[in-house]
C-alpha positions in Angstrom: 13.1 5.0 0.9 10.0 5.2 3.0 7.4 5.0 0.3 4.3 6.0 2.6 6.2 9.3 3.6 7.1 10.1 0.1 3.5 9.8 -1.1 2.2 11.7 1.9 4.6 14.6 1.2 3.1 15.1 -2.3 -0.2 17.2 -1.8 -1.7 16.1 -5.0 -1.0 12.3 -4.4 -2.0 12.6 -0.7 -5.2 14.1 -1.7 -5.9 11.4 -4.5 -5.2 8.5 -2.2 -6.8 9.7 0.8 -7.2 7.2 3.8 -6.0 4.2 1.5 -2.5 5.8 1.2 -0.8 3.3 3.5 -2.2 0.3 1.6 -0.9 1.7 -1.8 2.4 2.6 -0.1 2.7 -1.1 1.0 2.1 -2.5 -2.5 4.4 0.1 -4.1 7.2 -0.6 -1.7 6.9 -4.5 -2.1 7.0 -4.1 -6.0 10.0 -1.8 -5.7 12.0 -4.2 -3.6 10.8 -7.4 -5.5 9.0 -8.9 -2.4 6.5 -11.6 -3.6 3.3 -12.3 -1.7 1.5 -15.6 -1.5 -2.2 -15.5 -2.1 -4.7 -18.2 -0.9 -7.9 -18.1 -2.8 -9.6 -20.0 0.1 -8.5 -17.6 3.0 -10.5 -14.6 3.9 -10.5 -12.4 7.0 -13.6 -10.6 7.6 -14.5 -8.1 10.5 -17.7 -9.1 12.5 
């Protein structure tokens, strides 16, 4: 299932999430499939 497309097809959800829809879809898809992320507290990327 393509989570981002499923969210986009629901007008109410699309309106609520707006431009961050892809980020939420990524997180939901990972959770649905049991994918784990490794977080490093001392690692940050910042646009200059």
